All heavy atoms as an XYZ file, in Angstrom:
802
protein
N      22.732     17.007     13.975
C      22.466     15.958     13.003
C      21.110     15.331     13.295
O      20.783     15.060     14.437
C      23.581     14.920     13.093
C      23.602     13.959     11.989
S      24.299     14.772     10.559
C      24.138     13.502      9.378
N      20.333     15.086     12.256
C      19.020     14.474     12.424
C      19.158     12.962     12.558
O      19.868     12.328     11.789
C      18.119     14.779     11.231
C      17.797     16.239     11.087
C      18.181     16.935      9.960
C      17.105     16.908     12.079
C      17.881     18.271      9.819
C      16.788     18.245     11.949
C      17.182     18.929     10.816
N      18.453     12.419     13.530
C      18.426     10.971     13.710
C      16.981     10.505     13.628
O      16.120     11.020     14.327
C      19.011     10.582     15.062
C      20.491     10.824     15.188
C      21.022     10.308     16.508
O      20.673      9.182     16.901
O      21.777     11.058     17.143
N      16.754      9.539     12.752
C      15.418      8.988     12.572
C      15.359      7.575     13.115
O      16.319      6.827     13.034
C      15.030      8.961     11.084
C      14.792     10.320     10.498
C      15.803     10.985      9.820
C      13.560     10.930     10.613
C      15.586     12.235      9.272
C      13.326     12.174     10.065
C      14.346     12.830      9.397
N      14.199      7.235     13.631
C      13.922      5.887     14.087
C      12.699      5.387     13.314
O      11.680      6.061     13.262
C      13.627      5.911     15.583
C      13.168      4.599     16.141
C      12.725      4.731     17.599
O      12.692      5.856     18.127
O      12.403      3.701     18.171
N      12.840      4.217     12.690
C      11.721      3.653     11.935
C      10.739      3.056     12.930
O      11.072      2.162     13.700
C      12.196      2.586     10.935
C      11.012      1.935     10.246
C      13.121      3.202      9.897
N       9.507      3.574     12.924
C       8.458      3.090     13.820
C       7.733      1.909     13.198
O       7.422      0.930     13.858
C       7.445      4.213     14.130
C       8.138      5.343     14.872
C       6.276      3.684     14.922
C       7.244      6.541     15.082
N       7.447      2.017     11.885
C       6.663      0.982     11.226
C       7.060      0.910      9.758
O       7.254      1.927      9.103
C       5.173      1.320     11.344
C       4.249      0.294     10.768
C       2.783      0.704     10.935
O       2.474      1.787     11.408
N       1.889     -0.166     10.528
N       7.188     -0.312      9.247
C       7.394     -0.534      7.814
C       6.039     -0.817      7.187
O       5.268     -1.618      7.704
C       8.345     -1.709      7.572
C       9.767     -1.358      7.927
O      10.254     -0.290      7.573
N      10.439     -2.242      8.631
N       5.764     -0.153      6.076
C       4.481     -0.317      5.393
C       4.646     -1.276      4.228
O       5.534     -1.117      3.403
C       3.977      1.038      4.889
C       3.846      2.130      5.953
C       3.469      3.449      5.312
C       2.823      1.733      6.995
N       3.785     -2.263      4.150
C       3.831     -3.288      3.104
C       2.910     -2.900      1.950
O       1.923     -2.198      2.129
C       3.375     -4.626      3.682
C       4.157     -5.052      4.898
C       4.968     -6.249      4.596
C       5.627     -6.730      5.876
N       7.025     -6.777      5.793
N       3.213     -3.394      0.741
C       2.351     -3.116     -0.413
C       0.980     -3.767     -0.263
O       0.832     -4.788      0.403
C       3.099     -3.726     -1.597
C       4.443     -4.067     -1.108
C       4.413     -4.116      0.367
N       0.007     -3.188     -0.907
C      -1.364     -3.682     -0.886
C      -1.472     -4.920     -1.784
O      -1.136     -4.875     -2.969
C      -2.299     -2.579     -1.380
C      -3.740     -2.914     -1.221
O      -4.188     -3.976     -1.609
N      -4.484     -1.980     -0.647
N      -1.941     -6.043     -1.228
C      -2.041     -7.301     -1.971
C      -2.993     -7.205     -3.158
O      -2.757     -7.812     -4.203
C      -2.487     -8.437     -1.052
C      -1.427     -8.785     -0.022
O      -0.232     -8.545     -0.300
O      -1.794     -9.297      1.056
N      -4.079     -6.455     -3.024
C      -5.057     -6.333     -4.108
C      -4.458     -5.602     -5.315
O      -4.706     -5.976     -6.459
C      -6.309     -5.613     -3.624
C      -7.102     -6.400     -2.598
C      -8.338     -5.653     -2.125
O      -9.118     -5.198     -2.984
O      -8.509     -5.543     -0.898
N      -3.673     -4.583     -5.057
C      -3.031     -3.857     -6.150
C      -1.973     -4.726     -6.808
O      -1.867     -4.776     -8.034
C      -2.439     -2.522     -5.654
C      -3.572     -1.575     -5.294
C      -1.534     -1.903     -6.713
C      -3.145     -0.243     -4.798
N      -1.201     -5.442     -6.006
C      -0.176     -6.322     -6.566
C      -0.785     -7.399     -7.457
O      -0.203     -7.771     -8.483
C       0.648     -6.959     -5.450
C       1.555     -6.019     -4.659
C       2.260     -6.774     -3.546
C       2.552     -5.332     -5.560
N      -1.952     -7.889     -7.084
C      -2.628     -8.909     -7.878
C      -3.030     -8.348     -9.250
O      -2.912     -9.030    -10.264
C      -3.859     -9.425     -7.133
C      -4.590    -10.533     -7.824
C      -3.784    -11.806     -7.953
O      -2.927    -12.073     -7.091
O      -4.005    -12.529     -8.936
N      -3.485     -7.108     -9.286
C      -3.917     -6.491    -10.547
C      -2.722     -6.178    -11.449
O      -2.774     -6.390    -12.655
C      -4.733     -5.208    -10.280
C      -6.034     -5.569     -9.566
C      -5.028     -4.466    -11.572
C      -6.805     -4.363     -9.075
N      -1.633     -5.696    -10.875
C      -0.501     -5.247    -11.697
C       0.545     -6.331    -11.947
O       1.592     -6.036    -12.524
C       0.168     -3.985    -11.092
C       0.819     -4.277     -9.744
C      -0.801     -2.846    -11.002
C       1.618     -3.115     -9.182
N       0.273     -7.568    -11.562
C       1.274     -8.627    -11.742
C       1.622     -8.869    -13.211
O       2.716     -9.328    -13.510
C       0.824     -9.918    -11.073
C      -0.351    -10.600    -11.712
C      -0.737    -11.845    -10.957
C      -1.962    -12.482    -11.616
N      -2.426    -13.623    -10.842
N       0.740     -8.533    -14.135
C       1.041     -8.716    -15.562
C       1.728     -7.490    -16.172
O       2.097     -7.509    -17.340
C      -0.245     -9.025    -16.331
O      -1.154     -7.955    -16.218
N       1.914     -6.423    -15.394
C       2.588     -5.224    -15.864
C       4.073     -5.291    -15.506
O       4.490     -6.101    -14.698
C       2.004     -3.965    -15.211
C       0.532     -3.732    -15.417
C      -0.190     -2.964    -14.525
C      -0.150     -4.266    -16.501
C      -1.545     -2.727    -14.708
C      -1.511     -4.038    -16.689
C      -2.190     -3.270    -15.789
O      -3.524     -3.042    -15.968
N       4.838     -4.375    -16.088
C       6.228     -4.193    -15.673
C       6.199     -3.115    -14.597
O       5.792     -1.982    -14.850
C       7.112     -3.761    -16.866
C       8.536     -3.508    -16.409
C       7.060     -4.801    -17.969
N       6.622     -3.474    -13.377
C       6.509     -2.538    -12.262
C       7.589     -2.796    -11.213
O       8.219     -3.859    -11.199
C       5.134     -2.650    -11.593
C       4.915     -3.939    -10.830
C       5.157     -4.005     -9.471
C       4.478     -5.101    -11.475
C       4.977     -5.188     -8.769
C       4.280     -6.276    -10.792
C       4.532     -6.315     -9.436
O       4.361     -7.480     -8.748
N       7.787     -1.810    -10.356
C       8.625     -1.954     -9.167
C       7.846     -1.392     -7.991
O       7.009     -0.501     -8.146
C       9.964     -1.198     -9.289
O       9.696      0.179     -9.530
C      10.824     -1.753    -10.401
N       8.134     -1.922     -6.805
C       7.461     -1.477     -5.591
C       8.520     -1.108     -4.565
O       9.483     -1.845     -4.358
C       6.545     -2.583     -5.019
C       5.926     -2.140     -3.712
C       5.458     -2.946     -6.009
N       8.332      0.036     -3.935
C       9.211      0.477     -2.856
C       8.358      0.552     -1.587
O       7.365      1.280     -1.546
C       9.800      1.851     -3.176
C      10.703      2.384     -2.112
C      11.228      3.770     -2.482
C      11.939      4.402     -1.327
N      12.228      5.818     -1.578
N       8.731     -0.221     -0.569
C       7.971     -0.237      0.679
C       8.059      1.109      1.385
O       9.091      1.783      1.328
C       8.478     -1.332      1.616
C       8.146     -2.713      1.105
O       7.291     -2.873      0.261
N       8.827     -3.713      1.615
N       6.992      1.474      2.060
C       6.946      2.730      2.789
C       7.402      2.558      4.232
O       7.599      1.442      4.716
N       7.567      3.682      4.914
C       8.009      3.679      6.308
C       7.363      4.837      7.052
O       7.065      5.875      6.469
C       9.522      3.863      6.407
C      10.339      2.785      5.782
C      11.812      3.122      5.878
C      12.611      2.089      5.102
N      13.995      2.470      4.969
N       7.172      4.627      8.335
C       6.810      5.730      9.222
C       8.010      5.936     10.125
O       8.454      5.011     10.812
C       5.545      5.414     10.040
C       4.365      5.207      9.111
C       5.269      6.555     11.030
C       3.074      4.843      9.815
N       8.566      7.150     10.095
C       9.779      7.443     10.856
C       9.487      8.506     11.905
O       8.647      9.378     11.702
C      10.885      7.951      9.934
C      11.344      6.962      8.899
C      12.630      7.431      8.284
C      12.470      7.772      6.842
N      13.709      8.253      6.236
N      10.231      8.422     12.984
C      10.139      9.385     14.076
C      11.474     10.115     14.164
O      12.527      9.485     14.183
C       9.840      8.643     15.387
C       9.840      9.532     16.572
N      10.876      9.597     17.460
C       8.914     10.418     17.020
C      10.594     10.469     18.408
N       9.415     10.980     18.152
N      11.415     11.445     14.191
C      12.618     12.251     14.351
C      12.943     12.299     15.836
O      12.151     12.816     16.635
C      12.410     13.653     13.790
C      13.591     14.614     13.856
C      14.802     14.059     13.117
C      13.190     15.957     13.260
N      14.077     11.717     16.196
C      14.438     11.618     17.611
C      14.566     13.005     18.233
O      14.922     13.967     17.579
C      15.744     10.841     17.780
C      15.589      9.370     17.471
C      16.846      8.619     17.793
C      16.639      7.136     17.547
N      17.830      6.367     17.867
N      14.265     13.095     19.506
C      14.326     14.316     20.311
C      13.210     15.302     19.937
O      13.259     16.464     20.326
C      15.693     14.985     20.223
N      12.233     14.845     19.154
C      11.078     15.676     18.821
C       9.841     14.794     18.859
O       9.931     13.600     19.106
C      11.184     16.292     17.405
O      11.059     15.253     16.443
C      12.486     17.036     17.203
N       8.699     15.386     18.579
C       7.475     14.594     18.468
C       7.007     14.524     17.008
O       5.849     14.250     16.736
C       6.367     15.171     19.358
C       5.982     16.574     18.948
O       6.650     17.194     18.134
N       4.891     17.076     19.502
N       7.919     14.745     16.068
C       7.573     14.748     14.649
C       7.671     13.349     14.046
O       8.603     12.611     14.319
C       8.500     15.680     13.876
C       8.463     17.154     14.274
C       9.511     17.934     13.506
C       7.084     17.724     14.017
N       6.690     13.020     13.213
C       6.701     11.764     12.478
C       6.614     12.068     10.991
O       5.933     13.006     10.579
C       5.531     10.875     12.880
C       5.643     10.328     14.272
C       4.533      9.341     14.582
O       3.639      9.116     13.770
N       4.592      8.767     15.759
N       7.311     11.260     10.204
C       7.329     11.423      8.756
C       6.870     10.123      8.113
O       7.267      9.041      8.537
C       8.743     11.767      8.269
C       9.246     13.073      8.806
C       9.932     13.129     10.006
C       9.018     14.250      8.120
C      10.396     14.329     10.516
C       9.473     15.453      8.622
C      10.161     15.504      9.819
N       6.049     10.247      7.075
C       5.550      9.078      6.365
C       6.166      9.040      4.980
O       6.030      9.996      4.208
C       4.014      9.102      6.241
C       3.369      9.091      7.618
C       3.530      7.926      5.402
C       1.862      9.234      7.590
N       6.878      7.950      4.684
C       7.330      7.682      3.323
C       6.309      6.722      2.733
O       6.151      5.614      3.232
C       8.710      7.041      3.316
C       9.822      7.957      3.717
C      11.185      7.277      3.639
O      11.292      6.180      3.043
O      12.119      7.833      4.188
N       5.611      7.094      1.684
C       4.543      6.237      1.152
C       5.096      5.011      0.436
O       6.239      5.006     -0.027
C       3.824      7.156      0.164
C       4.870      8.105     -0.287
C       5.760      8.333      0.912
N       4.263      3.989      0.333
C       4.577      2.847     -0.505
C       4.410      3.308     -1.947
O       3.415      3.927     -2.300
C       3.616      1.681     -0.206
O       3.703      1.364      1.182
C       3.965      0.462     -1.032
N       5.417      3.032     -2.774
C       5.419      3.537     -4.142
C       5.315      2.375     -5.130
O       6.095      1.432     -5.079
C       6.711      4.304     -4.400
C       6.841      4.856     -5.785
C       8.156      5.600     -5.989
O       8.736      6.090     -5.013
O       8.589      5.673     -7.139
N       4.333      2.460     -6.019
C       4.169      1.499     -7.104
C       4.522      2.240     -8.391
O       3.825      3.172     -8.768
C       2.724      1.008     -7.206
C       2.161      0.465     -5.920
C       1.517      1.306     -5.015
C       2.248     -0.884     -5.608
C       0.984      0.819     -3.838
C       1.712     -1.389     -4.428
C       1.080     -0.529     -3.552
O       0.559     -1.015     -2.381
N       5.603      1.833     -9.041
C       6.027      2.479    -10.288
C       5.775      1.513    -11.436
O       6.466      0.513    -11.582
C       7.499      2.867    -10.225
C       8.076      3.531    -11.463
C       7.339      4.824    -11.777
C       9.545      3.782    -11.296
N       4.754      1.801    -12.234
C       4.393      0.983    -13.386
C       5.057      1.604    -14.607
O       4.879      2.791    -14.878
C       2.866      0.919    -13.569
C       2.215      0.331    -12.323
C       2.496      0.123    -14.806
C       0.709      0.450    -12.283
N       5.830      0.791    -15.343
C       6.535      1.323    -16.511
C       5.992      0.812    -17.834
O       6.310      1.356    -18.879
C       8.040      0.991    -16.424
O       8.191     -0.413    -16.251
C       8.681      1.740    -15.267
N       5.194     -0.252    -17.796
C       4.582     -0.765    -19.023
C       3.235     -1.359    -18.690
O       3.133     -2.060    -17.705
C       5.479     -1.830    -19.684
C       4.907     -2.345    -20.976
C       5.068     -1.629    -22.146
C       4.174     -3.528    -21.005
C       4.521     -2.091    -23.336
C       3.630     -3.989    -22.195
C       3.805     -3.278    -23.346
O       3.253     -3.725    -24.508
N       2.187     -1.117    -19.354
C       1.954     -0.541    -20.675
C       1.937      0.985    -20.697
O       1.882      1.580    -21.762
C       0.584     -1.090    -21.051
C      -0.122     -1.303    -19.771
C       0.948     -1.649    -18.791
N       1.970      1.617    -19.566
C       2.063      3.070    -19.487
C       2.909      3.415    -18.277
O       3.192      2.558    -17.447
C       0.653      3.707    -19.368
O       0.776      5.123    -19.410
C      -0.024      3.316    -18.087
N       3.314      4.652    -18.165
C       4.074      5.081    -16.994
C       3.112      5.692    -15.987
O       2.399      6.641    -16.299
C       5.148      6.112    -17.384
O       5.992      5.523    -18.367
C       5.970      6.525    -16.182
N       3.103      5.103    -14.798
C       2.185      5.547    -13.754
C       2.874      5.377    -12.409
O       3.446      4.322    -12.134
C       0.918      4.696    -13.811
C      -0.371      5.267    -13.255
C      -0.781      6.526    -13.999
C      -1.477      4.243    -13.353
N       2.843      6.406    -11.596
C       3.418      6.342    -10.259
C       2.291      6.499     -9.255
O       1.622      7.532     -9.222
C       4.462      7.461    -10.041
O       5.418      7.403    -11.093
C       5.160      7.295     -8.708
N       2.096      5.474     -8.436
C       1.034      5.484     -7.429
C       1.683      5.467     -6.052
O       2.531      4.623     -5.768
C       0.114      4.264     -7.579
C      -0.510      4.227     -8.976
C      -0.971      4.273     -6.501
C      -1.256      2.947     -9.283
N       1.284      6.408     -5.207
C       1.749      6.453     -3.823
C       0.606      6.026     -2.914
O      -0.518      6.485     -3.075
C       2.186      7.867     -3.432
C       3.361      8.384     -4.220
C       3.212      9.411     -5.137
C       4.627      7.835     -4.058
C       4.277      9.893     -5.862
C       5.709      8.312     -4.775
C       5.530      9.338     -5.678
O       6.600      9.805     -6.395
N       0.926      5.153     -1.955
C      -0.072      4.728     -0.976
C       0.370      5.207      0.399
O       1.441      4.843      0.879
C      -0.209      3.204     -0.966
C      -1.199      2.712      0.066
C      -1.308      1.199      0.127
O      -0.557      0.498     -0.556
O      -2.173      0.735      0.883
N      -0.441      6.028      1.014
C      -0.146      6.588      2.326
C      -0.930      5.868      3.403
O      -2.053      5.433      3.170
C      -0.516      8.078      2.376
C       0.381      8.942      1.539
C       0.082      9.202      0.217
C       1.533      9.484      2.080
C       0.909      9.989     -0.563
C       2.369     10.284      1.311
C       2.049     10.528      0.002
O       2.878     11.303     -0.772
N      -0.337      5.743      4.567
C      -1.083      5.237      5.717
C      -1.894      6.423      6.226
O      -1.356      7.485      6.508
C      -0.136      4.739      6.802
C      -0.871      4.238      8.019
C       0.098      3.649      9.024
C      -0.604      3.360     10.313
N      -1.374      2.155     10.341
N      -3.211      6.247      6.318
C      -4.091      7.352      6.692
C      -4.944      6.956      7.884
O      -5.069      5.791      8.226
C      -5.005      7.780      5.515
C      -4.184      8.327      4.371
C      -5.855      6.630      5.047
N      -5.558      7.943      8.467
C      -6.476      7.682      9.567
C      -7.883      7.470      9.008
O      -8.115      7.528      7.808
C      -6.444      8.830     10.579
C      -6.758     10.165      9.948
O      -7.386     10.231      8.903
N      -6.319     11.238     10.579
N      -8.832      7.230      9.878
C     -10.187      6.931      9.429
C     -10.913      8.151      8.854
O     -11.930      8.002      8.193
C     -11.016      6.319     10.570
C     -11.102      7.157     11.824
C      -9.905      7.004     12.752
O      -9.067      6.148     12.516
O      -9.804      7.784     13.709
N     -10.388      9.340      9.058
C     -11.032     10.544      8.524
C     -10.757     10.676      7.026
O     -11.654     10.929      6.238
C     -10.553     11.801      9.288
C     -10.990     11.709     10.744
C     -11.082     13.066      8.624
C     -10.401     12.773     11.635
N      -9.510     10.474      6.636
C      -9.146     10.565      5.224
C      -9.351      9.205      4.577
O      -8.711      8.241      4.942
C      -7.688     11.011      5.087
N     -10.237      9.134      3.616
C     -10.567      7.845      3.022
C      -9.966      7.665      1.630
O     -10.372      6.789      0.897
C     -12.089      7.661      2.958
C     -12.755      8.711      2.090
O     -12.114      9.647      1.644
N     -14.037      8.558      1.853
N      -9.025      8.494      1.237
C      -8.384      8.369     -0.074
C      -6.872      8.265      0.128
O      -6.155      9.251      0.021
C      -8.739      9.544     -0.963
C     -10.225      9.589     -1.277
C     -10.520     10.436     -2.460
C     -12.009     10.311     -2.776
N     -12.347     10.892     -4.044
N      -6.391      7.039      0.406
C      -4.978      6.869      0.727
C      -4.042      6.795     -0.477
O      -2.832      6.735     -0.305
C      -4.958      5.545      1.487
C      -6.092      4.783      0.915
C      -7.143      5.819      0.591
N      -4.562      6.819     -1.702
C      -3.731      6.678     -2.895
C      -3.638      7.998     -3.646
O      -4.595      8.747     -3.722
C      -4.309      5.606     -3.827
C      -4.336      4.248     -3.211
C      -5.487      3.780     -2.606
C      -3.215      3.442     -3.220
C      -5.526      2.525     -2.028
C      -3.239      2.185     -2.646
C      -4.395      1.729     -2.043
N      -2.450      8.239     -4.199
C      -2.214      9.458     -4.977
C      -1.484      9.045     -6.254
O      -0.462      8.348     -6.191
C      -1.355     10.436     -4.174
C      -1.025     11.708     -4.914
C      -1.949     12.735     -5.004
C       0.213     11.885     -5.517
C      -1.647     13.908     -5.684
C       0.525     13.046     -6.196
C      -0.410     14.055     -6.274
O      -0.115     15.214     -6.957
N      -2.017      9.454     -7.408
C      -1.352      9.191     -8.675
C      -0.641     10.469     -9.100
O      -1.268     11.507     -9.314
C      -2.339      8.719     -9.763
C      -2.958      7.384     -9.355
C      -1.624      8.603    -11.111
C      -3.912      6.801    -10.366
N       0.667     10.362     -9.184
C       1.506     11.521     -9.479
C       1.161     12.153    -10.827
O       1.056     13.375    -10.930
C       2.974     11.078     -9.462
C       3.967     12.149     -9.734
C       5.370     11.570     -9.677
C       6.395     12.558    -10.145
N       7.733     11.960    -10.187
N       0.966     11.338    -11.848
C       0.693     11.858    -13.184
C      -0.671     12.542    -13.281
O      -0.846     13.478    -14.038
C       0.781     10.732    -14.230
C       2.194     10.236    -14.483
C       2.729      9.314    -13.390
O       1.944      8.901    -12.513
O       3.922      9.035    -13.403
N      -1.641     12.092    -12.501
C      -2.978     12.698    -12.509
C      -3.108     13.838    -11.507
O      -4.059     14.605    -11.560
C      -4.052     11.659    -12.181
C      -4.146     10.561    -13.181
N      -5.016      9.515    -13.035
C      -3.492     10.314    -14.342
C      -4.891      8.694    -14.052
N      -3.968      9.158    -14.859
N      -2.179     13.890    -10.540
C      -2.192     14.889     -9.461
C      -3.525     14.875     -8.721
O      -4.156     15.910     -8.498
C      -1.895     16.281    -10.000
C      -0.526     16.399    -10.612
C      -0.259     17.780    -11.154
C       1.114     17.799    -11.791
N       1.362     18.986    -12.556
N      -3.949     13.649     -8.348
C      -5.248     13.486     -7.714
C      -5.227     12.313     -6.743
O      -4.489     11.353     -6.931
C      -6.300     13.252     -8.796
C      -7.705     13.403     -8.323
C      -8.674     13.435     -9.500
O      -8.278     13.429    -10.666
N      -9.945     13.463     -9.192
N      -6.078     12.394     -5.699
C      -6.213     11.332     -4.711
C      -7.323     10.369     -5.111
O      -8.297     10.772     -5.736
C      -6.567     11.911     -3.337
C      -5.512     12.793     -2.744
C      -6.003     13.316     -1.410
C      -5.068     14.334     -0.827
N      -5.586     14.864      0.441
N      -7.135      9.100     -4.707
C      -8.121      8.068     -5.023
C      -8.279      7.116     -3.846
O      -7.369      6.987     -3.027
C      -7.670      7.240     -6.238
C      -7.537      8.034     -7.504
C      -6.315      8.542     -7.901
C      -8.633      8.270     -8.318
C      -6.186      9.274     -9.067
C      -8.516      8.997     -9.486
C      -7.291      9.500     -9.851
O      -7.161     10.225    -11.002
N      -9.414      6.417     -3.816
C      -9.571      5.337     -2.850
C      -9.233      4.021     -3.563
O      -8.959      4.004     -4.758
C     -10.967      5.325     -2.215
C     -12.078      5.151     -3.223
O     -11.893      4.570     -4.280
N     -13.253      5.667     -2.893
N      -9.271      2.903     -2.827
C      -8.872      1.617     -3.383
C      -9.748      1.199     -4.566
O      -9.252      0.716     -5.586
C      -8.892      0.538     -2.299
C      -8.449     -0.852     -2.736
C      -7.034     -0.829     -3.280
C      -8.558     -1.827     -1.577
N     -11.039      1.411     -4.468
C     -11.962      1.033     -5.540
C     -11.630      1.781     -6.834
O     -11.616      1.195     -7.919
C     -13.397      1.320     -5.099
C     -14.450      0.918     -6.098
C     -15.847      1.227     -5.560
C     -16.917      0.907     -6.578
N     -18.244      1.278     -6.121
N     -11.371      3.070     -6.729
C     -11.044      3.883     -7.904
C      -9.703      3.458     -8.521
O      -9.571      3.398     -9.744
C     -11.001      5.357     -7.530
C     -12.346      5.927     -7.121
C     -12.255      7.292     -6.465
O     -11.221      7.605     -5.829
O     -13.236      8.048     -6.587
N      -8.724      3.165     -7.672
C      -7.410      2.723     -8.152
C      -7.543      1.408     -8.915
O      -6.948      1.230     -9.982
C      -6.426      2.567     -6.970
C      -5.965      3.938     -6.475
C      -5.210      1.728     -7.351
C      -5.052      4.680     -7.407
N      -8.333      0.485     -8.380
C      -8.524     -0.798     -9.049
C      -9.144     -0.600    -10.427
O      -8.732     -1.236    -11.398
C      -9.386     -1.718     -8.185
C      -8.641     -2.236     -6.959
C      -9.537     -2.770     -5.893
C     -10.063     -4.127     -6.084
N     -10.826     -4.638     -4.936
N     -10.117      0.295    -10.547
C     -10.748      0.565    -11.843
C      -9.751      1.149    -12.839
O      -9.736      0.771    -14.006
C     -11.939      1.502    -11.667
C     -13.109      0.881    -10.954
C     -14.221      1.886    -10.668
O     -14.055      3.079    -10.840
N     -15.366      1.380    -10.221
N      -8.913      2.056    -12.386
C      -7.905      2.670    -13.259
C      -6.917      1.610    -13.737
O      -6.586      1.559    -14.924
C      -7.182      3.821    -12.523
C      -8.133      4.987    -12.335
C      -5.936      4.256    -13.288
C      -7.628      6.068    -11.412
N      -6.471      0.760    -12.834
C      -5.476     -0.262    -13.208
C      -6.068     -1.317    -14.145
O      -5.399     -1.779    -15.062
C      -4.918     -0.920    -11.947
C      -4.050     -0.023    -11.083
C      -3.670     -0.724     -9.793
C      -2.805      0.422    -11.839
N      -7.327     -1.657    -13.947
C      -7.968     -2.632    -14.830
C      -8.149     -2.049    -16.230
O      -8.004     -2.761    -17.225
C      -9.298     -3.112    -14.223
C      -9.018     -3.998    -12.995
C     -10.144     -3.860    -15.244
C     -10.241     -4.341    -12.168
N      -8.430     -0.763    -16.329
C      -8.576     -0.111    -17.634
C      -7.269     -0.118    -18.410
O      -7.283     -0.089    -19.646
C      -9.081      1.318    -17.478
C     -10.547      1.407    -17.127
C     -10.979      2.846    -16.979
C     -12.427      2.913    -16.518
N     -12.853      4.295    -16.277
N      -6.123     -0.150    -17.722
C      -4.837     -0.194    -18.404
C      -4.634     -1.492    -19.164
O      -3.923     -1.540    -20.164
C      -3.682     -0.033    -17.393
C      -3.509      1.321    -16.736
C      -2.392      1.266    -15.711
C      -3.238      2.394    -17.764
N      -5.277     -2.571    -18.701
C      -5.140     -3.869    -19.361
C      -5.802     -3.892    -20.730
O      -5.431     -4.652    -21.587
C      -5.767     -4.973    -18.495
C      -4.970     -5.306    -17.280
C      -5.584     -6.476    -16.556
C      -4.779     -6.822    -15.323
N      -5.319     -7.976    -14.631
N      -6.808     -3.065    -20.904
C      -7.583     -3.065    -22.159
C      -6.790     -2.462    -23.289
O      -6.025     -1.629    -23.190
C      -8.931     -2.319    -21.974
C      -9.744     -3.044    -20.914
C      -9.675     -2.216    -23.269
C     -11.008     -2.316    -20.506
């Protein structure tokens, strides 16, 4: 049987929450888990599910300093950095 231990809980990004506060959305906090008896770690991303004015699923991953695009939009199938995500979300308001 697999046993996981939560190493760290990931909180939503305050800047994104500020932009999407006028939208209909839900947020699921992310986690970093360790599989006991191994050296494997699993990352569950923070998920922002926007349902109005459009349907958009944004995943935020905890990344190291090498990877500078911690956001992934499921519908676009592409990675983004914080600046790009903010521009996309602001365009939804228009």
